[in-house]
N, C-alpha and C positions, 0 to 999 in steps of 0.2 A: 389602532397599532401595537401587533403583539411585542412585547421584550423581558425574553427570557435570561436568565442564567443560566449557569453554569450545571448546576446542581438539579436545577430544571428539566434541562435539556437529556441529563446523563439518564433520568428518572423514564426519559419518553423513549431511548433508542430502545432497538427488539433486535436480535441479531437477526435470525431467518427471513422477517421481514425486508429489513434493512441488503443483507443477501439476492434475494428478488430481485429487488427493485434496482442494486448497483449489478447486477447482470444485465438491466435491461436497461443500464446507462451504457454499458460496454456494448451493448446489440447497435443502440440507436448510433452512439458517435464512430463503431466503426460503418453504417451504414448512410453519413453523412447527415444524420437529421440532428445535430448539434452542434449551434453556433461556437465555435471554442475560439475565440481570439488566441494570441501568444501569450504565453506566461508573463507577467509580470514579476520579474526577479532583483533586491535590491541588496547588493551585498554589504558588510558593516565588518570589514576583516580586524575594522583597530577594534570593535565588543566579539568575536569570534561569535557574528550575526550572521543572517540574512531573515530576509521577508517576501513570502511569493504572494502575489495578488493573481488569485486563476477566479474566473468568469464566464457563464454562457448561458446560452438560452437553447430550452429542446424544441424545437420546430411544434406549433401549436398548445406547448401551456400557457398556460395564464398569467405568469409570473417570471423572473428571470435571477440568477444570484453572482453576488460578488462576494466571493471570501478575500480573506486575507488573513494570512497563518506567519508567524514568526517562528524562529529558532535559534537561539543562542544559548549555543555549547557549553560554555562556561559558569551556567548560572544555577550549573549544582553543586560549585564549589560555596555558592553566597545562599545556598538554600531555598535555592527559587528552581521555579519548575523551568525546563530548557525551551518549551514552547508555550506559544497565547495564539488567539484569534478571534474573529468577530465574523461571521456571515450577513448579511442584509441578502433580504428575499423581498424582490420590488414588480411592482404590478407589471406586466408586461403590453399592457393598454393605454399607462396612465403614466406609467415609472414613477408610482407612489411606493411610498418605504410600506414594507407592507408588516413585514417583522426585520425585528432585531436582534440577531442569536449571539449571543454573548458568551462563546462556549470557551473559549480558553485556550483550544485547540483539542479540545476532547473528540467535536466531528469530524476530524480530520482524522485523528490517530484511531478511532473505529470506523471511519472507511478504508482509511489504508490497510490495517488488517483484517477489514472482510476479504477486500479487495486480493489479497493475497494468499486469505485461503480457500477462495472461488480459484486462483492461478492454480495452484498446487492443486486442490479438488479435480479439477479437470484435467492439469498434465502428468501429473506422477503416474505411476504405474501402479493397476490396481492389489497390491500386495505390498502398498506404499507403509508400513508403518514406525522407521527412525525417522525422527527429524530432530537435525540440528538446527540451533537459532546463534546467531552471531548478533553481538548487543547484547547487553544489561541495561536498555533503558524503557521507560514506557511505552514503546513500539514491539520492542520484544516481547513484553508480557501481552498485550494485543495481539500478539500472532498468536502465542501460544494458542490464547482463549479462543479466537477465531478458529482455529486450528482443529482444535479439541471440539468446539462446539458444531461446525459445518462436517466435519470429519468424522460424525460420532459412530458410524459403524465399523468405524477402525479403531484395534489396539495401539494408540498412539503411543510413544515414548519418544520426549521429550531430553534433548542435550544441550544447555546454554555455556558459550562459551563468551567472555571479554578482555578485555584485556588487564582487567580489574577479577580477580578470581575472589575477589571480598563481595564484590556488586552479584557476579556469577551466581554464587551461593547464594546470596541471600533471595536475589529472583528464584532459584530453584528451591531454596526454603518457603517462600509466601505462597509458590505457584501448591506444591506438593500437596500444602496443605489444605488445598481446596478439592481435592479427590484426584488432582491430576498424576501423571508418571511423568517426575522435569529429577533431572539432575544438572549438577553443573560438572566441568570439564574445564583441565587447562593443557588437551591437547586435541590443540583443533585440526590440524593435518588429519590427527586419527581416526578423528569423530566425523569429519569431510569421507573420509575412506570407505569406514561403515557406514552411515546412511541412506537413507533410502531419497530423502530430501534435504535442501538445508536454503534456509530464511535469512537472508542478509539485511541489519535493519540500524543500519549505522551511518555515523555522516562523514565516513572514510575519503579523504582524496586521495589513499593509495591502496593498489589492491589489498584484499587481507585474504581471499581465497585463491589458489593457485590452479593450473589447469593442472597438474601431475597428481592432484588428490583426489581428482574426479573420477570415480568409476563407471566403466555403460551401465546406464539405466538410471542413473540420478538425476531427479528435476532439481533445480535452483530458481526460488523466490526470492531476485532483487528488488529491492524499496528502499532501500536508500538514498540509490543517486539521483534525487529527484533537481538540482539544480545543476547547473556549469560547474567543474572542476572538481564535484564528488566520483569515484568511484569504488568499486566493494571488491568486483572480480577479475583478475587480470583476461588482461585484453587477449589472451591466446587462447584462453579458455570460453568466453566466447563467439572468437571467430570459431573456434572447430567444435561450439555445439553443432547439435543436428539439427534442431528447430527451433527458432528464435522468435517468442512470443513479448509482442507489446502491447501496452494498452493505447498508444496513439502514436503513430508511425512518426506523423510530421512532430512531435514534441522531444518522442527518443532518436530524432535523427540529431534535434539538437544539445538533446541535453539525457543521462543516462551509461548505463551500459552499452548498449548498442552504438552510442555515437563515437566513443571512443575510438572501436574499433572497424567503424566509419570512417573516421580522418585517418587513420592508418591505412584504409588501402584494404583491409582485412574482410571487410563485408561489405557486402553490395544492397542499399535499401533493397532490394526487392527479394530478402529472404525474409525480411519483416513481414508475420504474420500477426494481423490485431486480435485480441483478444475474444473483441465480441464476434469477430467472422466464424472463430472457432466454437465460443458458445451456441450461436447460430448454425453450425454443423455448414460452413459454407469454404470452410478451408479446414484443410486437417490440422490437428494436433499433435498428440504422442502417436505413430504409428506402428513400433517397435516396444519391446521391451528394454533393448539395449541400448536405445536412444539416450542422449544426455539430452533434455529441455532446459532451456533459459526462459523463463518471463522478466521482464523489464518493465518494470509498473514506477511511473514516474509522478505518478498519481494527476485524474484530470479531472474539470470543472465537472465534468457529466455525474462523478461520483460526488462531486460537494452539494450539484443541485440537487440531488435523490436524499443525501442526507437531510437538506436543510427543507425540503416538500416532506419526506414522511416525518421528523420532528413536529414541522410546524401542522402537521395533519391529527397527529395526534394529540398534540394540545386542544387543538380545536372538539376535536369527537369529545374531549377530557371536558370542556367548556359547554358540550353539550349545542356547538355551531358548527355551520358547514365555512367550504371555505367562503373567502373575499372575492 
């Protein structure tokens, strides 16, 4: 049995390979080739925390994956990371545990950022260069890194906004030091009005982005509303978007940005298009430069499966062994 800790897992991650495999995971999910049971979700309100259990099996795979990920949003004040977690890779034939990946949330952070960058690359205008990132946590940083890597052919510049101007400044300072063009802003409305794309990464339970801040042609990738009760985009913005792209229809109908609009009777489920179908060209994404497009990404187990398989395969290759 393979047992890996966070540091080992991080050393095995590869942005480009992960992007390819996560795109394949989206395609498989949209074709119904992944067994994706409903997400398990535990809310711990008294501790400002929650826990997600996501699990699934890709048709024909020799393994299935169970992931447990936690978010405790008061941890920063305690000097602790807000996220933690672990993934189990299990044999699909015998049920035996093949690998324990104690990633402490890093695989989830990594795959969420890659999913966001894949969506923005696919759905934004071809001249997209100015990106506003909402949030100052780990995911905000990962989104900037992933977008810069996967959209390397464009001259991207990033603005970061957060409720704490100091933390936004630190994100900009740290990432600018790595050669990226990143600045902090305290004017979220102005930043949105002058952006080609907007990435939202917070755990907010009330809308942050207002519909009248968004100009025609803007793309929005929303990754924060990954559980019931979370919302980053105002409902009118979601309802008025020209294209609504989701990672998994059934999941986004239950929680995420489009779920709020559906419950309000402002969006019908038949308007939702899965990202995998757009990647496969079975459904259109952006069809005109003046469209407002929204990608509502709640995070699906197919991504976690792809990440776990990639890490295990990379470890086995390094050890000179093949799949068990």
